[in-house]
C-alpha positions in Angstrom: 84.0 166.0 42.2 82.7 162.5 43.1 78.9 162.1 43.6 77.5 161.5 47.0 77.2 157.9 48.3 74.6 155.8 46.3 74.5 158.4 43.5 76.2 158.1 40.1 77.5 160.9 38.0 77.1 161.1 34.2 79.3 163.5 32.3 78.3 164.0 28.7 79.5 166.1 25.8 78.5 166.7 22.2 80.8 167.4 19.3 80.1 169.1 16.0 82.7 169.1 13.3 81.1 172.2 11.8 77.9 174.0 12.8 75.8 172.5 11.4 77.7 169.3 10.3 78.5 165.8 11.6 77.7 165.5 15.3 78.8 163.0 17.9 78.3 162.1 21.5 80.5 161.0 24.4 79.9 160.3 28.0 81.1 158.5 31.2 79.2 157.2 34.2 81.0 156.9 37.5 80.0 155.7 40.9 80.4 157.5 44.3 84.0 156.3 44.5 84.8 157.7 41.1 85.0 154.2 39.6 84.0 153.8 35.9 80.7 152.1 35.3 80.5 152.7 31.6 81.5 155.2 28.9 80.4 155.7 25.3 81.1 157.3 21.9 78.4 157.5 19.3 78.2 159.2 15.9 74.8 160.9 15.7 74.6 162.0 12.1 74.0 165.6 11.1 73.0 168.6 13.2 74.3 171.5 15.2 76.3 171.8 18.4 73.2 172.2 20.6 71.6 169.1 19.1 74.9 167.2 19.8 74.9 168.3 23.5 71.2 167.3 24.0 71.6 163.9 22.1 74.7 163.1 24.1 72.7 163.5 27.3 69.8 161.4 25.9 72.2 158.6 25.0 73.8 158.5 28.5 70.5 158.9 30.4 68.9 156.2 28.4 71.6 153.8 29.4 71.2 154.9 33.1 67.5 154.0 32.8 68.3 150.7 31.1 70.8 149.8 33.8 68.3 150.7 36.5 70.1 153.6 38.3 67.9 155.8 40.5 70.0 158.7 41.7 71.7 160.5 38.9 73.8 163.7 38.6 74.1 164.9 35.0 77.2 167.1 34.6 77.6 169.0 31.3 79.6 171.9 30.0 76.7 173.4 28.1 75.0 176.0 30.3 72.2 176.2 27.7 71.4 172.5 28.3 71.3 173.1 32.1 69.1 176.1 31.6 66.7 174.2 29.3 66.4 171.2 31.7 65.9 173.5 34.7 63.3 175.5 32.8 65.3 178.7 33.1 65.0 179.3 29.4 63.0 177.9 26.5 64.8 175.8 23.9 64.4 176.4 20.1 61.6 174.6 18.5 63.9 172.0 16.9 65.5 171.2 20.3 62.2 171.1 22.4 61.3 167.5 21.6 64.7 166.2 22.8 64.4 168.3 26.0 61.0 166.7 26.6 62.5 163.3 25.9 65.2 163.9 28.6 62.5 165.1 31.0 60.5 161.9 30.3 63.5 159.7 30.8 64.4 161.3 34.2 61.0 160.3 35.6 62.5 156.9 35.9 64.9 158.2 38.6 64.0 158.8 42.2 66.5 161.7 42.2 68.0 163.7 39.3 70.2 166.8 39.3 71.7 168.6 36.3 74.7 170.8 36.9 77.2 172.8 34.8 80.9 172.2 34.8 83.7 173.9 32.9 85.0 172.3 29.7 88.4 171.5 31.4 86.6 169.4 34.0 84.6 167.5 31.4 87.7 166.3 29.5 86.9 162.6 29.4 83.4 163.2 27.9 84.9 165.7 25.5 87.5 163.3 24.3 84.9 160.5 23.9 82.6 162.9 21.9 85.5 163.7 19.6 86.4 160.0 19.2 82.8 159.5 17.9 83.9 161.0 14.6 86.4 158.1 14.1 83.8 155.3 14.4 80.8 154.1 12.4 78.8 152.4 15.2 78.2 153.3 18.9 80.9 152.0 21.2 80.0 151.3 24.8 82.8 150.5 27.3 82.0 148.7 30.5 84.1 148.3 33.6 84.4 144.5 34.1 84.3 143.9 37.9 
């Protein structure tokens, strides 16, 4: 679903080749018309699937801050990440600092929502996260107006 007028929607996904193992991130930011603003793939190093999900969100949210967006919907296929960000559950000790980082980053926004979507609806972010295992440096793709 497209975000409301003047909002942008960030879909992110993390990828782990094994658990633990090499992890990567992918994401896509779209405007309220569904038009691509940017997308990314980034290899993250070593970790587990939950670390990949959290780091994928941090990567995308950091770019939203950098590009000065103010009304953000973060849509992910990790219900755990949604629950951690909405304080419905407590993250493991090794994830807690990254959740705090996301919470700090979101203070730059006037409005922020985090919602769950099914994996099938998060296909682009999933494909970008899997692509991260084919590259050695982060790739950012911008829509040239």
